[in-house]
N, C-alpha and C positions, 0 to 999 in steps of 0.2 A: 663526707656528704655528698651526697651528686647535686652537679647540679643541676640545674630545672632544664636545660637544654639536653645534658645527658638524661633524664627521664626519659624524656620526647624521643631522645634519638630512636632510628629503623637501625634493624640489622643489615650487619655488612650483605648488597644487593638487593637488600626486600623492595626497594622499586622495580628492578625489572623482573625482579618475579610476577610481582603484580603485573607489571604489563605482561607476560606470556600469560597471566592466569586468564584477563583481559582479553585476550589474542585467541586465547582457547574457549572461551565461552562464546565470542564474536563467529568462531567458523562451525560451533555447534549449532547457532541460532539457524545460521545460514545453510545449515546442513535441513533443519530441519525443517525449517519454511520454502527450502528444496522441493520434500516430500508433497508440499502443500498448495501448489501454486503451479501446479499443470507442471511441470519440468521433469522425464523422465530423464532417468540414468542409461547408458548404457546397457548396462548390465538388469536391465529392471528385468520381471516374468513378469508376465500376463497368461491368466490360465481364464480357461474357461470350462466352468460344472454344471450339467454332467458332460465328460469326456466324449462320453459317445450314449447313441440314446438308439437301443431297437426297438420296432415295435411288429409283432407277426400279426398279418391277416391272413382270410381270404380273399384271397382276386378272382373280381368277377371278370371275364372277356366276353365276345362276341364268337359268332359261329368261325370267323375268319381266326382266331387268338388272340384278338385286341384285347386290352383293357378296358373297360368301360370306369371311364374317371369320372365323378362325380363330387365337384366342389364342395358338398355341405354333409360330404365326409372324412373329417380330419378329426386331430387332438390336439392339447395346445399345451406347454410344456415352461416351464422359465429358465430361461439360464442365468445363469451370475457371473460376471465379466471380473474378475478379481489383479490390478495388478496393483504389484510389492517392490519392492526393493532387494539387492541381494539377500539381505540378515532379514526380509519378513516386514516391514515395515509396510505401510498402504501409500501409496500415494496419489494424493485429491487432487481435482480441479484438474484434471488432466484428460484433455483429447481423444478419444479414440474412434477410430474408422472398421466397422461393423460389414461385413460381405457373407451375405447366403444367395449361395448354388440356386437353381432355377426358382430363385425369384420374379418377379417380375421386372425390373430394373437390370437383370445382370441373365435373364436365359427367353428365347423366343417363344420356348414351347407353351405344356402349358405348366401351368405356377403348384407346385407341390410341395412348399417350405414361404413362410409371409412369418415378417418377422414386426415386430410392436413395441410401442414405449409404452410401461404401463405407469401415462405420466399422472394417476392420482392412486397409482401404490393401492387396487383395491385385488389386486392379484389375476381379474380376468382382464381378458380382451373388452375393449372397447371399440367397435370397427363405427367409423372411419378415421376417427380423429385419429387412432391412436399409430394406425399405419404407417409405416416407414421407409418398407420395401416395395413400394408401387412402382408404376409405367414411369409414372413423372419422376418419381424421385431419384435423386444425388446417392452412390452408396452412404446412407448412414452412418452418421457424426454422432455423439453420445460422449458426455461427462462422467467421468469417476463421483460417487461422495467428497467428500470435501477429506471428511472424517478413517472411513471406513475403505478408502480408496476402492470403493465396487460401484456396480451398478448391474440392476436384474432387467432382466430383458421377456420378454412374451413370445415365443415361438412357437407357430400353428403351423402342425405338416398333416398332407394332408394322407388318406388311406387307405384311396383306390386300388394304385398299382403299388408294386413293386421298385424301386428306388434309391440312392445311395448320395448322400450328399455331404454337406459339409460349412461350417459354421466358421468365418475367418477371421481374425482383428488381431489389428494392430496399431501403433501408434511407435514416432519415434523409432527406434531399429530392431523391436521388440514384440512379438506376435504368438498369438496362441488361435488354435483349434479345437471342432469337437465336431467328431461324425457325427450324423444321423442316418437314418435305414431304417429300412420298411424291408419287409422279409413274407415273402405269401409261404407260407408254410400249407396253403390246399387254394388250386383253382377251379372253380366252376366254368362249366361250358352250355349253355345250352344244348338238353337232347335234340339228337338226330331224329327226326320221324323217317322209320321207312315203310313208303306205301308197299303194298302187293305185287305192282308191276316193279319195283325196284327187286323186290325180292326172286322174283320170275325172271 
């Protein structure tokens, strides 16, 4: 008959095994927690979708060949910023810095790109409350969603004149970019009236 103490005894190495399992579980918890508390690994990936966006327009010019800029002629598109670990797991609550070419806070000329934060998640721009690239604004700072590791913003693209710009985002040691282009398929200029005196 086995003793009572023998029935309750652990196999050889049982305590050290359990201690090892606890360390592994703790390490896994820390790694999972790191993906949701704003800690960005050095090998993280930041992508912007769409990576490229091209719009074709008819560009209107004056007699001197200068493009006629209309601030009310534009298109709004959503852009999705996604932050993930090297194995594709989302990184939530991470702060992203978003820089836009030709915006009021980055360019001294006419504004052709404007960045908006869709605060009420209705998918459309509610200016000026959501405008985050104005003259007095710092470079935009937004946080990724806690669970998805993503952040949706809205970009307003002016369609008066042809140009090429970029949306650039970064956090820690990783960055992502998207190219924005407006191409003129056709250029329209005022017709030049030739008088009889000029013909002579």
